[in-house]
N, C-alpha and C positions, 0 to 999 in steps of 0.2 A: 689324569688330567686330560684336557681336550686337545687333540692334535692340532697344531697350527695356532693355538691361542697362547700369547705371551703373558705370563703372570709373574711379576717380580714382587708384588705386595705380599709379604709373608702372612698377613692376616687373611687375605683372600685364599691363599694356598691352604691354610689350615682349615678354613671354612668349607672348602670344596673337597676335602678328604675326610676319611674316618669311617666310611661304610665297611661292612663286612664284605670281603672280596667275593665270597661264594654267592651271597645274596645279591650283590651288585651285578655280578656277571649274569645271574639268572634273569633279572629284570631288564638289564641294559645290554642284552645280547646285540652287538653292533651289526645287525643284519643289513642295514642300509648304508654302511660305510662304502665309499668308492674311492678309487685312485684316479686323480686328475693330474694334469700337467704340473701343477704347482705343489702337489703333495696329496695327503689323505684328507678327505672331507671329514667333518665331525660325524661320529657314529650316529646312526639313526635307529634306535630301538623301536620296535613296533608293539611292544607290550602295553596294553591299556592299564592305567592306574586310576583309582578314584581321586580325581583332581580336586574335588571340593566336597568331600564327605561332610554331611551336615545333619545335625539334629535340629528339628524345627517345631516350634509350637506357634499356632496362629490363634490370636484372640480376635474374635469377629463379632460385630454387632451391626444390626440393620434396623432401619425404621422406614416404614412405607406410609405414604399419605396419598389418597386418591379421591377425586371428586368428579362426578358426572352431572350433567344437567341437560334439559331439553325444554324448548318452548315451541308452541304451535299456535298459529293465528290464521283464522279464516275470515278475511275481510269481506269476501263475497262467497256465494255458493259455488263459484267456479275457480276460486283462488285459495291456495293453501301455502302458507309460509312456515317453514320449519327451521329451527335453530338448535344445533346440538354441540355440546362441548365436553371435553375431557381434560382433566388436569391430574398429573401424578408426580410424586416426588419420592425419590429413593435416596436415603442416606446410608452409607456403609463405611464403617470404621474398621480398619484391619491393621493389626500389629503382629508381625512375625518376629518372634524371639528365636534366635538361631545361634548355634555354636558350630564352627566349621574349621576345616583344615585350610585356611586361606593361604598359608605358605606354599602348599602344593600347587596353587593356581597362579603364583606370581614368580616372575624371574626378573630380579632387580640388579642383575650383573651389569657392569659398565666397563668398556674397554679402558677408559682413562683411570678408573678405580683400580684396575688390575695392576697398574704400574705407578700408582700414586706414591709420593714420598713426602717426608716432612718439609722438603724444600719446594714442593709444588706451590703454585700461586694460590692465594686465597680465593680468587675468582674461579679457578679450576675446581677447588674443593667445594665451594658453594654450589657449583653446578651439579654436584652429586646428590643434592637434596632438593626438596620442593622449594621454589623461590617465588617471590612476589615482585613484580615490576609494575610500577604505577604508570598510568597513561590517561590522557585527556580524551573526552568523547569526541568522536568524529561522525561523519554521516553514516559510516558502516560499522563503527566500533563504539561500544559503550565504555564509560570511564571505569578505571580500576584504582582504588585507593589502597595504599599499603601502610597507612597510619598518618599520612601527612595532613589529612583533613582536620583531625582533632589534636594533633601533636606538633604541627608545624613542619617545615621542610628540612629540619636538621636531623641527623642520625641520632639514635638513642646514645647517650654518652657512653663511650667505651666500646661501642659495637661497630662492626664493619659494614653491615648491610641493612640493619633493622631501623625502621622509623616508628614502630609501635612498641612502647615499653611493656605493654600488656600482652603482646603476641609477637615475640621475637621470631625472626626467620630461623628455620631449623638449624642451619649451619652455625649461626651465632649462638643459638640456644645450647647446643651440645659442646661447642668448642671454645667459647669465650669464658674465661674464669669468672667474669662478673655476672654470669647468668645463673639462675637458680637450677638450671638443668645441666650444668657443666659436667662433662665426663672426660677425665684425662685420657689422652690417646697419643701414641707415638707419632702418628702421621698427621694428627690434627683432623681426623675424619671419624670422630666418635660416633658410634651406633650405626655407621654405614654398613659394616660387615653384618650386623644383626638384621639388616633390612634385605639381605640378598634373596631370601625366599627358597624356592624349590631346589636350586643347585646346591644349597648348603645343608639340605636334609640328609641325615645319616640313615642309611638302609641297614638295619640290624639283622633282619630275617625276612624271608619272603617265600611264598609258594604261588605256583601258577595254577590256573584252572586246567581241567583235563585236556582242553584243546591247546593250551599254551598261549592263548590270545590275551588273557586277562590275569592280572595279579589279584588273586582272591584272598590272600593273606599277606599283611604287611606289619612289621614291627619297626617303628620309625623313631628316630631321635632328632632333636634340633628342628622341630616343626613349629612354624608360626601359626598360632590359633587366633580365631576371631570370635568374639561374642557380640552380637548386634541386636538392636531393636530397629526394625525396618517397618515404618508405618505409612499407610496411605489412607487418606480421607476423601471419599468420593461422594458427590452429590449429583444426581441426574434429575433434570426437570423435563417433563414432557407436557406439551400443550397441543390440543387439536380442536379446531372449530370448523363447523360446516354449516352453510346456509343453503337451503333448498326452496325453490319456488316452483310450484305446480299451478299451471293456469290453463283453462280451457277458453279459447277465443270464441269458439262456437261448438256446435255439435260435431264438427268434422276435424277441426284443427286444435291441437293441444301442444303445450310446451312444458318441458322440465329443465330448469336451470339450476346448476349446482356450483357453489364456490367453496373450496376447502383449503385449509392451511394448517400445517403442523410443524412443530419444531421440537427438537430434542437437544438439550444442552447438558454437557457434563463438565464439571470442574473438579479437579483432583489436586490435592496438596500432599506431597510426600515429605517425610522426615526420617532421617536415619542418623544413628550414632553408634559407634562401635568401640569396644575395648579390644586390646591386642595382648597376647602373651607371646613374646618373642622367644624363639629357640627353646620351646618346651620339649621335655623328654630327654633327661640326661642319664637315665638308668639308675637313679638313686631313690631312696625312700622319700616319698612326698613329691617326687618329680620323675616318675618312671616313664618308660617309653610308651608312645601311643601305639595302640593295637587296632588294626582294622581286619575283620575276619568275616568273610561271607561264605565260607565253606559250610557244607551241610544243607544247602538248599532251603534255608529258613525263609520266613517272610521278610526279614530285614537283616542286614549284617550287624555284627557287633562292632561298636565303636567305643573303645575305652581310652579316654584322654590321658590317663596315667597320673592324674593328680586330682585333688579336691577342687573342682571348678566352682564351688560356691564361695570360696574365700576371696575377699577383696584383695589380699596381698598377692594373689596369683594373676591379677590382671592390671593393666594400666591403660590410660588414654594416651597413647604414644605420640609424641610430637612428630609431625611429618609423616606419620603412617596411619594413625587413626583418622576416621572420616567423620565429618558432619555434613549431611546432605539435606538440602531443601530445594524442592522444585514445585512448580505449578504447571498443570496441563489443562488446556481447554479444548473441547471438541463440540462442534455445532453441526447438526444436520437439519436442513429445512426442506419442506416439500409444499408446493402450492399448485393447486389445480383449479381450472374453470372449465365448465362444460355446459353446452346448451343442446338439447335434443328436441326435435319437432316430430310430430306425428300427424299425418293427414289421412283420414279415412275416406277413400273414394266411395266405397260401398261396404256392405257387411262382410265381404270376403276379401277385400283388397285395401291395403294401406301403404303409404309411402313414409319412410322414416329418413331423416337427415339431421345433421348437426355439426357442431364444432367442439373441439376440445384442445386445451393447452395445459402442459405440465412444466413445472420448473423445479429443479433440484438445486440445493446448495450444500456445500460441505466446507468446513474450515477447521483447522487444528493448529495449536501453537503450544510451545513449551518454553518455560522460563527457568533458568538455572543460575547458579553462582558463576560469575566470571573468574573469580579466584579459585584455585584448586580446592577440592574437597578436603585435602589434608593440611591446608594452611590454617591451622587452628591453634588457639592457646592451649597449653598443657593445663592439667588440673592444678599444678603448682602455681602457674601464672594466674589462674583464676581463684586461687586461695581455697581450693577444695581438695577432695580426694575421692578415690573410687567408692569407698564405703558410703559416702554421702550422696552419691548420684546413681545408685544401682538398686537392683532388686533381684531376689532369687527366683528362678524359674524352675518349677518341678515338672519334669517332662516324662511322658510315657505312661501316665496313670490310666489303667484300664486296657493297656496294650500288651501284647505278648512280646515283651522286649527281651532280647538275649541276655542271659546272666552275665554280668560284668560290664554291661553298657552304662555309660554315664547317664544318670537320670535326673540330675539337678545341676544347674549352672547359674552363675551370676551374669546379669545382662544390664545394659544401661537402662535407667529410668528416663524415658524421653522427656517427660514434663520437667523433671529436675534438671536435665541438661539444658532445656530451653530456658528455664528460670535462671540458671546460672550464667549462661553465655548469651542468650537472646539471639540464637542463630536463625530464628524464623522471622526476624523483624523486617526483612526486606529494606535494610537501612545500613548506614555506617554507624557502628557503636564503638565503645572503647576497645573491644576485642578484635574488630576487623570489619571488612567490607562484606556484608551479607546481602547486598542488593542482587536481585534477580533480573535477568535479561534474556529475551528471546534470541539475542545474538550469540548467546553461549551455545545454542544448538539450532542455528537458523535452518539447517536442513530438515528439521522436524516441524517446520511451519508450512502449512499448505492451505490453499483456499481456491 
């Protein structure tokens, strides 16, 4: 256990133990532990581990459109007017299908969960999960709806904190017997132990690189896995126009005047949905340990998930853990210039040139995201569906020199089916939740 950390919750104690002592000591050599006046600090191992080992396949499509044009007019023998313009449009649709060891990248321990009991208050237990708190809009905050807009201001009958019968708060969902997601639990904190992440991973075996700096072989149990479809749809518009006037006032004095303007605008929409497999790898048939092996200096490490990742029964859209992401980003660059040049020829060998120029640059960017947390979503049970109905199989690694034993196919969310089911891209309030986007969710990403 960790020196100085008080844990009386038996479920947490069990979750944080179980590693092979030799493997644990190898990777967690406490080289950074120090003695201070109040006791021993938590050990600080320096061994690097693959925190987010990922298999990724990108589906990419692009479409380009371009137009150019030019006009020229000579109203007199001494005057020429030229107009040039350019227009281009680039559309790019990208979807990354990925399976990864998300549990190695998350630490969801909590001090009050370490000492929680059956007698702890419901408010304390609720705080261990994702929560929704409604608010009205102000000058600096946008509104958040937790179900009241469509269902009234009363709690869902029988629930302690939920206002939306189609999307209960995670605490109510797991711990209220009236919920379709109820799980019996001695302390009334169902599923919270399963959400812990990296500290609850069991280290079964390990090897270090020759320098000892990296863990280049790991056999792991109790790892949370994530299968995601992460899409971004980009459109960039570019416009440029220039107008030029060349004029000879007489045989000695001439002028060139140019005005130009260009703009580049990019709009991006992002969508993400993920499935989760909690505590994967129990060392049994059909649910074996996860193996990561980069020994042998190959082009890529071996990543064997330890189970058939193509089966719908191996994944879930986990209430309070799985994410639905929707964002919009806008970027604009503007450039404007005006210039006038004069030339006066004194004689055949001498000329005077003078002129004026002005340039103006503009830049602006903004981002819009959900104000409610990305994990405050209905479960598939609440939505009347299941993993098999909203997923697709991704065959990964075709044509690549993939290490023998590496997982080469996995189930991933079908984004369009998730959108059709829940409507999380609507930028609205619907029966399942508040999906409105606001730049105030990430105001620091707004510049102009």
